[in-house]
C-alpha positions, 0 to 999 in steps of 0.5 A: 272604322271602329265601332265608336268613330263617326264615319268618315264620309260625313261631309260626301254629299256636298255635290260639287260640278264634276266632268262629264262621262264619255257617252255610253260609259262609267268608269272603272268604278262601276265595274267593281260592284259586285251586285250579289253580296248580301247587303245589297239584296234589300234594294228596290230594282236591283236586277234593273239596276245592276244589269244596266249598271253591268252592260254599261261597265262592260261597254266601256271595259271592252272599248279600252281594251280594243283601242286601237286593235283591229279585231273585228270580232271584238268590236262586234262584240262591243256593237252587240252590248250597245244593241241590247243594253236594258233601255239603252235608248234611255240612257244619256250623257251626261247624265247616266245615273240620273237617268237609270235611277229615273227609269227605275223609279218609273218602272217601280210605279209602273209596277206598283201601280201607284205614283212617284213619291213624293217630298214631305211639304214644310212650310209654304212648299207643297209636296214635289214628285221626286224625280233624279235629275242632272247635277248641273240643274242644281243652281249655284249657292243653293242647299242641295236638300233646299233644292230637293225640298223645294222642287222635288228633284235629286241632282245626280252625278256620275259616281257611285256615292249618287248611284247607291243614294238613288237606289235607297231613295228607291227603297225608303222614299218616305225615310229619305223624304223625312231625313230632307224635311227636317234638314229644310226645318234646320236650314230655316231656322239656322242657314247655311253653314259649316256648323250642322248642329245636333239635328242635321249631324244625326240626319247625316251620319244616318242618311250616310252611314245608317242601317236598320236591326229588325227584330222581333226579339228585343233582347237582340236590340238591347244587346246591340245598344249595350255593345254585348256583340256575344249576345247579339250577334254570336250566340242567336246566329240561328235567329237571323236571317240569311238575305240568299236564303230568306227564312220565315223563322228568323227573327233578325235581319238587318238592311243597310240605309247609308248610301255612303256605308255601301259605297265603302262596302263596294270594297269591304273591309273588316273594321267598317261600322254602321250607325243603326236604328232599332224597329221591333216588329212581330214574327209575322214581318219575317213571313212576308216577301221582301217587296213587302218588307221593305214597304213596311219598313220605310213606313216604321223608319219614317215614324222613327227618324220623325220622332227621334229629329223632333228633339232638338236634343238628338245627337248622333251618339243615339245611333248604336255602332255595328261593325257591318261585317259582324251581322251573320251571313254578311261575310263568310268569315263571320261564322267563325266566333273568333271573328269578333274577338278583334277588340279593335273593331268589336270594341267594349262601348263607350256606353259602358264607359259612360257608367264607370 
């Protein structure tokens, strides 16, 4: 996707009903996730989620390969996988992903010795404790966002899109609650229609396709906004944090927020483009643990989006395009400066055109 296009996944959160998966199984798309890629390293509860999904995916794969087989050794291997699934007793169907995420959220709250996260209350509604539930819990005709805002329940399907959506709820719960809050305000004003308006369009683009550039060097953020790829991504490469080898002296990092973007990155393509915001931090940010960074960022991104979305004239164009595989250390090929000479992906930018 070129840097000045909106994401094709804009309306992918329609949350229509789907057929259940068979017990203890996930479709083959889950087995294709590479959980070691750098853009997933910030996901809270990554170890639990990845191990559980891998086991469930492997279980299905091995069962399929043994259909009609009398290979007793192979059957024993499948049995062994079932017996050693992480919290396998908690994984029910047809709501496998909802239960994985529910367990992850509960484990996180226990570890942090904190209550489960809540919605941001709007109008006369009280704050609701967040929880992942079956897609079937969503009443026919009720808006997905309204249901979350009034009940705290997040309808979840057994697909990649909702797995990554839930993972972002775990990682940025305050920010996700703020986005849902503004959806609720707009629904109250305009009702439900195909025309969402500027505020909801901006929420949707960031929610589906967003990324957060965190930097202690203001020039990097300014260059990104100005489509100056050399000054933002190439020349200051030594200042960029490597997710696999975090550096206290780093001055820039990107964390993906958009769950549809994470879904598309299961099969990485150079033209994939995020729509980003820039959070300026003190250098001390990069000395924090990963958990400390994400907690701090959730607060800051929630504040940023609260300010941005409170403006009725907000529009998606205020989000800075960022070809996501151009982020230093995200993709091995971008170590070659020639990677950035692809003008189809790294365009001169609409802002420069607007000035002419």
